[in-house]
C-alpha positions as CSV (number, residue, x, y, z in Angstrom):
1,M,30.1,-23.7,0.0
2,A,29.1,-23.0,3.7
3,T,25.0,-23.0,4.4
4,P,24.0,-19.4,4.9
5,A,23.2,-18.9,8.7
6,V,19.4,-18.7,9.3
7,K,17.6,-15.7,10.9
8,I,14.3,-15.5,12.3
9,Y,12.1,-12.6,11.0
10,H,8.8,-11.5,12.4
11,G,6.1,-9.7,10.4
12,N,2.4,-8.7,10.8
13,C,-0.2,-6.6,9.3
14,H,-0.6,-3.3,10.8
15,C,-3.5,-4.0,13.1
16,A,-1.5,-7.3,14.1
17,A,-4.5,-9.5,13.5
18,F,-2.2,-11.6,11.5
19,K,1.4,-12.5,12.6
20,F,3.9,-14.7,11.1
21,A,7.5,-15.6,11.4
22,L,10.0,-16.4,8.6
23,K,13.4,-18.5,9.2
24,V,15.5,-17.7,6.1
25,P,19.1,-16.5,5.4
26,E,19.5,-12.8,6.0
27,I,17.3,-10.8,3.5
28,T,19.4,-8.5,1.5
29,S,17.1,-8.3,-1.8
30,A,13.6,-8.6,-2.9
31,H,11.4,-9.3,-6.2
32,T,9.3,-6.7,-7.7
33,C,6.6,-7.1,-10.5
34,N,5.2,-4.3,-12.8
35,C,1.4,-5.8,-13.1
36,S,-1.2,-3.4,-12.1
37,I,-1.8,-4.9,-8.6
38,C,1.8,-5.2,-7.4
39,Y,2.3,-1.6,-8.7
40,K,-0.6,-0.3,-6.8
41,K,0.3,-2.1,-3.7
42,G,4.1,-1.6,-4.1
43,Y,4.8,-5.2,-3.3
44,L,8.4,-6.3,-2.2
45,W,8.3,-10.0,-2.5
46,L,10.4,-12.8,-1.0
47,Y,9.9,-16.4,-1.9
48,P,10.7,-18.5,1.2
49,P,10.4,-22.5,1.4
50,T,6.8,-23.1,2.8
51,E,8.3,-24.8,5.7
52,A,10.2,-21.5,6.5
53,F,6.9,-19.7,7.0
54,T,4.9,-20.0,10.1
55,I,1.5,-18.2,11.2
56,E,1.5,-17.2,14.6
57,R,-1.8,-15.5,14.7
58,G,-4.9,-14.9,12.7
59,E,-4.9,-18.0,10.2
60,G,-8.0,-17.6,8.1
61,S,-8.3,-13.8,8.8
62,L,-7.1,-12.4,5.6
63,T,-9.4,-11.5,2.8
64,E,-9.4,-12.6,-0.8
65,Y,-9.7,-10.4,-4.1
66,H,-10.8,-11.9,-7.3
67,S,-10.2,-9.5,-10.2
68,A,-12.9,-9.2,-12.6
69,D,-10.8,-10.6,-15.6
70,K,-9.7,-13.4,-13.3
71,A,-6.3,-13.0,-14.2
72,F,-5.2,-13.5,-10.5
73,I,-7.0,-13.9,-7.3
74,H,-6.3,-12.5,-3.9
75,K,-7.1,-15.5,-1.8
76,V,-7.1,-16.0,2.0
77,R,-6.1,-19.2,4.0
78,R,-9.3,-20.9,4.8
79,T,-8.0,-24.1,6.4
80,Q,-5.6,-25.0,9.3
81,S,-3.1,-26.9,7.2
82,G,-1.5,-26.6,3.7
83,I,-1.7,-24.0,1.0
84,A,-4.8,-24.0,-1.5
85,Q,-4.1,-25.7,-4.7
86,S,-4.2,-23.1,-7.7
87,L,-2.6,-22.3,-10.9
88,M,-3.0,-18.6,-10.1
89,T,-1.4,-16.2,-7.6
90,H,-3.3,-15.6,-4.4
91,P,-2.0,-12.3,-2.7
92,Q,-3.7,-11.7,0.6
93,F,-4.6,-8.5,2.6
94,C,-5.9,-7.7,6.1
95,P,-9.7,-6.5,5.9
96,T,-9.1,-4.4,9.2
97,C,-6.1,-2.3,8.4
98,G,-5.6,-3.0,4.5
99,T,-1.9,-4.3,4.8
100,P,-0.9,-6.3,1.8
101,V,0.7,-9.3,3.6
102,M,1.5,-12.3,1.3
103,A,0.6,-14.4,-1.6
104,T,0.4,-18.3,-2.6
105,T,0.9,-19.5,-6.0
106,V,1.9,-22.5,-8.0
107,M,4.9,-22.0,-10.2
108,N,6.2,-24.9,-12.6
109,G,3.9,-27.3,-10.7
110,N,5.5,-26.3,-7.3
111,E,3.7,-24.6,-4.5
112,M,5.3,-21.4,-3.3
113,I,4.7,-18.6,-0.8
114,A,5.7,-15.0,-1.3
115,V,5.8,-12.5,1.5
116,N,5.6,-9.1,1.5
117,L,8.9,-7.7,2.9
118,R,7.2,-4.4,3.7
119,T,5.1,-6.2,6.6
120,L,8.4,-7.3,8.5
121,R,9.2,-5.8,11.9
122,D,12.6,-4.3,12.6
123,F,13.5,-4.6,9.0
124,D,14.5,-1.6,6.8
125,V,13.1,-2.0,3.2
126,W,14.9,1.3,2.2
127,A,18.3,-0.5,3.1
128,L,17.9,-3.3,0.8
129,D,21.1,-3.2,-1.6
130,P,20.3,-1.3,-4.0
131,Y,16.7,-0.2,-3.2
132,P,14.3,-1.7,-4.2
133,N,16.3,-4.6,-5.2
134,P,19.1,-6.0,-7.7
135,N,16.5,-8.4,-9.3
136,P,15.1,-7.7,-12.6
137,P,11.4,-7.0,-12.2
138,M,8.9,-9.6,-13.2
139,D,7.0,-8.3,-16.4
140,G,3.4,-9.1,-15.3
141,A,2.1,-6.2,-16.9
142,S,2.7,-7.7,-20.5
143,R,0.7,-10.9,-19.5
144,P,-2.5,-10.8,-21.1
145,P,-5.4,-10.0,-20.2
146,V,-3.8,-6.2,-20.2
147,Y,-5.2,-4.3,-17.3
148,V,-7.5,-1.5,-18.6
149,P,-8.2,1.2,-15.8
150,P,-11.9,2.4,-15.7
151,K,-13.1,5.8,-16.6
152,F,-14.2,8.3,-13.8
153,P,-18.1,8.4,-14.2
154,G,-18.3,12.1,-13.0
155,P,-17.6,15.5,-14.9
156,D,-14.5,17.4,-15.1
157,I,-14.0,18.9,-11.6
158,R,-12.1,21.8,-12.8
159,T,-13.7,25.4,-13.6
160,E,-13.0,26.7,-17.0
161,A,-10.4,29.0,-15.2
162,E,-8.7,26.3,-13.5
163,K,-8.2,24.4,-16.9
164,G,-5.1,26.5,-17.9
165,E,-3.4,25.9,-14.6
166,L,-4.5,22.7,-13.0
167,E,-4.1,19.2,-14.0
168,L,-7.1,16.8,-13.8
169,Y,-5.6,13.4,-12.4
170,I,-8.1,10.3,-12.3
171,G,-7.1,7.4,-10.2
172,N,-8.7,4.1,-9.1
173,C,-8.3,1.3,-6.6
174,H,-7.6,-2.1,-8.5
175,C,-11.1,-3.4,-8.8
176,G,-12.5,0.1,-9.8
177,A,-15.1,0.4,-7.0
178,V,-13.4,3.3,-5.8
179,M,-12.5,6.4,-8.3
180,V,-11.0,9.6,-7.6
181,A,-10.6,13.0,-9.5
182,V,-8.0,15.3,-8.3
183,K,-7.2,18.9,-9.6
184,S,-3.7,19.8,-9.0
185,K,-0.5,21.5,-10.4
186,P,1.7,19.0,-12.3
187,I,2.9,16.4,-10.2
188,S,6.3,17.0,-11.3
189,E,6.0,20.4,-9.7
190,I,4.7,19.7,-6.3
191,D,5.6,18.0,-3.0
192,V,5.6,14.2,-3.3
193,N,6.5,12.1,-0.1
194,E,7.1,8.7,0.9
195,D,7.6,8.0,4.6
196,D,8.8,5.1,6.5
197,C,6.0,5.1,9.4
198,S,4.5,1.7,10.2
199,I,1.4,2.1,8.1
200,C,2.6,4.0,5.1
201,I,5.7,1.6,4.7
202,R,3.3,-1.4,4.8
203,N,0.9,0.2,2.2
204,A,3.7,1.7,0.1
205,N,2.1,4.9,0.2
206,I,3.7,7.7,-1.8
207,L,1.4,10.8,-1.3
208,I,0.5,14.3,-2.4
209,Y,-1.6,16.6,-0.6
210,P,-4.4,18.4,-2.4
211,L,-7.1,20.4,-0.7
212,T,-10.0,18.2,0.2
213,S,-12.1,20.5,-2.1
214,H,-9.9,19.6,-5.1
215,V,-10.8,15.8,-4.6
216,A,-14.0,14.0,-5.8
217,I,-14.4,10.4,-4.6
218,H,-16.7,7.9,-6.3
219,G,-17.5,4.8,-4.4
220,R,-16.9,6.2,-0.9
221,E,-18.9,3.5,0.3
222,Y,-16.4,0.9,-0.7
223,L,-13.7,2.5,1.4
224,T,-12.7,1.0,4.9
225,C,-11.4,3.5,7.4
226,Y,-8.6,2.4,9.7
227,M,-7.3,4.4,12.5
228,F,-4.8,3.7,15.3
229,G,-2.9,5.4,18.0
230,K,-4.1,8.9,18.7
231,R,-6.8,8.0,16.3
232,I,-6.4,11.3,14.3
233,W,-5.5,10.0,10.9
234,E,-8.1,8.0,8.8
235,H,-6.5,5.6,6.4
236,R,-8.9,4.5,3.9
237,F,-8.5,1.5,1.5
238,C,-10.9,-0.3,-0.9
239,R,-12.7,-3.0,1.0
240,I,-12.8,-5.3,-2.1
241,C,-9.2,-5.1,-3.4
242,G,-7.5,-3.7,-0.4
243,V,-5.6,-0.9,-2.5
244,S,-4.7,2.2,-0.3
245,V,-6.4,5.2,-1.5
246,C,-6.3,8.4,0.8
247,I,-5.7,9.7,4.2
248,N,-7.5,12.4,6.0
249,A,-6.9,14.1,9.2
250,R,-9.7,13.8,11.9
251,D,-10.6,17.1,13.9
252,P,-9.4,15.9,17.4
253,G,-11.5,18.4,19.3
254,E,-10.6,21.7,21.2
255,E,-9.3,19.8,24.2
256,V,-6.5,18.3,22.3
257,K,-6.0,21.4,20.2
258,K,-5.3,23.4,23.4
259,T,-2.2,21.2,24.0
260,W,-0.9,22.1,20.5
261,S,2.0,24.7,20.2
262,P,1.6,27.6,17.7
263,E,3.7,25.7,15.1
264,Q,1.8,22.5,15.6
265,R,-1.5,24.3,15.5
266,E,-0.7,25.9,12.2
267,S,0.4,22.5,10.8
268,E,-2.5,20.3,12.1
269,M,-5.1,22.9,10.9
270,E,-3.7,22.9,7.5
271,A,-3.9,18.9,7.4
272,L,-7.6,19.3,8.4
273,T,-8.3,21.1,4.8
274,T,-6.4,18.4,2.7
275,T,-6.9,14.8,1.5
276,S,-3.6,12.8,1.2
277,I,-3.9,10.9,-2.0
278,N,-1.7,7.6,-2.8
279,I,-0.5,8.5,-6.2
280,R,0.1,4.9,-7.1
281,I,-3.6,4.8,-7.9
282,L,-3.4,7.6,-10.4
283,Q,-3.5,6.8,-14.1
284,G,-0.9,8.0,-16.3
285,V,1.5,8.6,-13.2
286,D,4.5,6.3,-12.8
287,V,6.1,6.7,-9.4
288,R,9.2,4.9,-10.9
289,D,9.9,7.6,-13.3
290,A,12.4,9.9,-11.4
291,K,12.1,12.8,-13.7
292,A,8.3,13.0,-13.6
293,V,7.8,12.4,-9.8
294,K,10.3,13.7,-7.4
295,I,9.8,11.7,-4.3
296,Q,11.2,13.0,-1.1
297,R,11.6,10.4,1.7
298,C,10.8,11.4,5.2
299,D,11.7,9.6,8.4
300,M,8.6,9.0,10.5
301,A,9.4,5.7,12.0
302,S,11.4,7.5,14.7
303,E,8.7,9.9,15.5
304,P,6.7,9.2,18.9
305,P,4.8,7.3,19.7
306,L,6.9,4.4,18.3
307,Y,5.1,1.5,16.8
308,T,4.7,-1.6,18.9
309,V,3.2,-5.1,18.4
310,D,2.0,-7.3,21.3
């Protein structure tokens, strides 16, 4: 059998503090896992040989996350050579932009690297055949200890009148430092969007758009805010575990607003009153359930300004 031709893929966290290259055969599928952290971050894994992975920028710049139950560890590369010896999985994320980049692990005594395909440039994860992949998902959710989501520390944010028409959704980042309460119509009845813009595709964001007044956030001090480009959108993720939580529009000021068309003004002003919530964090909501969550995909990658990396 002929050896498959090798391609060179380039990837990076969104802010490009961390860049890497992969030399592997053409990528046509990925691996997924249903454990709590892989679900919240929407990882699409590839396991290349260690010699096929080269860091081009930012070695040692990624952050580690130690789960409270020590079931896994998000670990950073701290040295110039080699992979830290471990019997645990060590996924890694950028502390500036929150991008979940990669992981190191030891499986059957062999060191392995796992790369999140969402971080590759000029690569369409939606085009994987079939999406997300033909490989059976890894059943990490059944491995002990079982993940137990925390309870929201505040009261029900719905009024008595609202309880008959609005659902109360509770959500959390993985470590539980950040928790949200959202009052909304049933998710099965509202708009749920997944887009392929450079940041949302990396964070695997699947979003709903409740009014900001319908959202309560506990642990806001643990959220890191990341902005880029025109610096209008505030992307917030937990600084401890790296899970993407929410997005808010920032008022750009009157000078910018004067340049808006009437249609754009209406759309942008509405955005200023909402908080986009990543529903991967919501307890009891499964984005893989197509009957309960009707996800609409939006092509935003082609919208100007186009994302580029130096």
